[in-house]
N, C-alpha and C positions, 0 to 999 in steps of 0.2 A: 419501673419503667425500662423498656428496652432501649439501648443506645441507638441513636441515629447513625447512619453510615455516610461517609464522605469519600469520594474518589478524589485524591489530591494529585495534582500534576505540577511539579516544579519545572515549568518550561516557558520559553518565550513563544510569541504568537506564531512566527513562521517556522523556525526549526531550531530546537535547543535541547539540551539534556533534560530528560524527563524521567521521573520515577513515579510509578503508580502506587499509591498507598491506600489501603482500606483500613479506616480507623474510626473510632467513635467521634461524634460531633463534638465541637469545642467545649460544650458545657460538661462533657464527661472526661475531658483530658486532665490528667493529673499534673502535668508539667505546667506551672503557672505562666512561664514565659510564652509557650505556645498557646496556652489558653487565652492570654491577653491579646496576642497577635491576631488570632482568628476571631475573637469576639469583637475586637475593634473593627476588623475588616468587614465583618458580616452585618454590622449594624444596619446599613441601608439596603442590604440584600438578603434579609433574613428568610424570605420565602421563595427565592429564586433557585431553581434546580440546576441552573448553569451559572456559575459565578467566575468571571463576569458573564453577562448574558451571551447567548450564542451570537457569534459575529456574523455580519452580513457581508458576503463577498462582493467585490466590485463587479459590475456588469461586464461580462466578457464580450469581446467583439463578435463572437459567434455563440449563439445559444441553441442552435439546432444544427447538427453536423453528423457526418458518418465517422464511425470508429471501426478500426480493423484490429482483430486479434490474430496474430500470426503464430499458429501452432506448428513448430518446426521440428524436424528430425535433427538431432545433434549427433555428431560423430567425433572421433578422436582427432580429426584433421581440423585444426583451428582455422587455417586460411580458408578452407572450404566452408566452415561454419559462418565465417564473416561474410564471404561472398554470397552464400545462400541466404543469410538474413537480409543482406542488402537487396537481393533480387525480390524477396518477399515484400519488403517495404516499398519498393518501386511498384510492384504489382498492386499493392493496397492503395497507393496514391493514385494510380491510374484508374482505379475503381471509385475514386472520389473521397477516400478517407482523409480527414483533416487531423485525426489523431490515430497513431499506430502504436500498438503495444506488442512487445516481444516477450518470450518466455523467461522463466527463471533459468540461470546458468545455460545460456544458449551458445556460448562459444567454447564450452568445455564439457567433457563427460562429468556427470554428477557423482563425484566420489572424493573422499578425503585424500586419496593418492593423487588425484588430478588437480585439485584446487591450487596447490603450491606451484605446479608446473605451468598452469595456464593463467595464473594471476597477472594482472597488469597494474602498474603504478599510475592511476588516473591523474593524480595531482601533478605528476612530473611532465604532463603534456602529451600531445597526440603521438609523438615519436615513440613514447614508452607505452602507449595504449592504442594499438591499432583498432580494437573493437569500438572504442568511443570516438576515435577519429572518423571511422566510417559513419557512425550515427550522426555526428555533427555535420559532416559533409552532405549526407543524403537529406537530412532535415532542411538544410539551407537550400539545396538545389530543388527540392520538391515543395518548399514552402509549407511544411507540416510540423506538427508537434509529435515528438517520439518519446514514449515511456519505454526506455531501453531494456526492458526485462531485467536481468541481473547477470553480472559476471563476477568471477573471483577478483577481488582487489587487494593489491599489496600496498601497505602503508607502513614504512619502517620495517619492524620485525613482526608485524601483525597482518593477518589476512581477514578480509571481510567479504560478505555476500552483498553486493552493491548494485543498486539501480540508479541509472543516470537519466535525467529528463532534459531533452534538448528542444529549444524553440525553433520557429521558422527561420530565425536568423543564424542558426547553427550554434548558438551559445548554450553552454551548460547552465540550465536554470535551477537544478536541484540535484542533490545526491543523497540517496537514502541507503543506509547500511542496515541490513536485517537486524531487528532488535531481538526477536525471540528465536533462538537457535533451535534447530530441529534435533532434539535429543529424545529418542523414544525407544522403548523396548517392549515389543509384543511377542512373547515367546512363541516360536514355531511359525511366526509370520514375518516380522521385520524388526531389525535392530539397526539404528543409525544414530551417530552422535556427531553432529557438525562441530561441536565444541572441541573435538580432537584436533582440529586444524583452524577453525574460524573463531573470530572474536565477535561478540555481540555489539551491535551498534547501540547508541544511547540517545539518538535524536529522531523524534517523530518529524515527518516531513510533509508539509503542505506547500504547494507551489501554485502561484497564479500564472496561468497560461492563456494563450489565445482562445482556448476552448474551456475556460472556466478554472475554478480553484480545485485542484486535485490533491487528494491525500494518497500517500504511497505506503504500501506494505508489501512484504515479500513472504509468500507461502505460509509458513507457520505463524506469521504475524496475524493472519486472519482468524486464528483461534481465540484471540484476546480482544474481547468486545470493548474493553476500555480504550484501546487505541482508536477504534472506529468511532466511539463516542466522542473522543477528544477531537478527531478530525471534523466530525459533524458540528461540534460546538465552535470550531474555528471557521466554519463556513464552507467546508468542502462540499462540492456538488457531486463529485465522483471520487470513488476510491479505486485505485488500480492495484491488483495483487498479482504480479507475476508469481507463478507457483508450480511446483512439481509434486503434487500429491501422488501417493503410491497405490499399488494394487490392493492394499488392505484397507487403508483409510479413505481412499478415493471414492469407492462405491458407496460408502456409508456417510461421509461427511462433506465431500467437496461441494456439491450443490447446496446442501443444507446450510453450511456456514455462509456461503455467498448470499443466499436468500435472507438469512437471519441478519447479517450485517446491513443489507439493503433495507429491509422492512423496518428494522429497529430504528434506523437513523433517517429513513425516508430520503434516500439518495440513490444514485446509480453505483453499482459495483461491477467492475470488469476484471476478469481473471484470464491469464494466458499461460498455458502449460506447454512443455515440449511434447512432441508427438511420441507415441509409444514405440519403444524398440525392445522387443522381447529378448534380444541378444545382449542387451546392456546389463551391467552389474546392478544398476538401479532402474527399475521399470516404472515409467510415469503413467499415470492414469489418463492424462489427456483431458478431453471435455472442456476446453476453453469456453467461457460463457460470459454473456452480458445479462445482468439482472436490473430491472427497473425499480423505482422507488416504492412500488406497491408489492415488491417481492416476486414479481412476475419474471419468468425467464424469457428474455426477448430474443436471444439467439444463442445457439450452442452447437457443438459438433461432437463427433465420436473421438476415436483415439488416433486416427491417421493424420498425416499432414493436411493442413487446411488454412485458408485465410477467411475468417469470418467477418463479414461486413454487416453492420447494423447501424441504427440511428439512435442518437441521444437527443432528447428534446427537454431542455431544462424547465419548460413550462409544466411538465408533468410533475416535477417536484413541488411546485407551487400548488398544483391541483390536489395532489395526494396529501399535502400538509393542510390544505383547507378541508379535505374530506375527513381526515383524522388529525385534529389540531393537538398533537401530542405535546408540542412545546408549551402550549398554554395549560395543559392538563397535568404536567409533572408537579410533584409535591416536594417543594424545597424545604418544607417543614419536616420531611421524613428522610430525604436523601439529597445529596448534592454532588455534582461533578465540579470540583474547584480547580481552576487553572491558576495556580498560585502566582506565577510570575506575571501573567497578564494582569492579575488583580493588583499586584504590587506596583505595576507600572502605570496604573490609572489613578 
């Protein structure tokens, strides 16, 4: 008999340290302690493919709203980048957006040389972080939710690629540090290793906002379906991925991965890229996009600066999950996504 496979996640429900482990089901584990732990925990959930079952998010105050994806050109002038981002957010709000998403690394050139120079200590407060100070102020003044792309964050002697989410009251609702660092080598095309300067985050992030429960990933995080599966199991209705795919992988994988994450989990996926600058050391693909829960591209753009306005309607999630009732059709006797800490807490 072939062993069954389980995706294990040792994490809390909202945001905690998580490790994804692919291993045989409990009946095949050789360690008796772990075997006993999982066998006892699974007694009443033997056939559930999501353990605990997929969470239901609270009803958000707004279930149908406009989202804006601000595809911005990034320069070496940090003050200019901050002002430019603020202007874009204000324009998006004027067009009716209740949720605004910014690109990955929007306040700094995307390079290992630049990350230490442009990094901000977010936890030290707004005086030490002008980028997040702006996001907080504009979210409050415009009464909107902002998924603030990402900026280089300094914390002690470590640097992170970090996304901050601000609510309409201007308060920081969540902070996501990029979990999967962009370390690739395609000979003759592109070589980049974020790990030369950045440290990987260890915390998946779901956040309840005025516009629903949102999961956050940054760029390379989108390649790992386990993270999106975990967010869906925790009740996320939308996953936002600020990202800067490049001219090699962008044409091949950018839209493909967005549509895959959306259709596999039957939720909305929004991505926001910097605009393309052919004079930069790292050239972004652009093509910021919103994908619906049926895998359909609802809105996108090319590579120039743009503010994409589109509509999210969470009733479409219910419709598509009724059309294709995947949650009821999963085979917990063959595979499981186990959220261990949620399981232990119940």
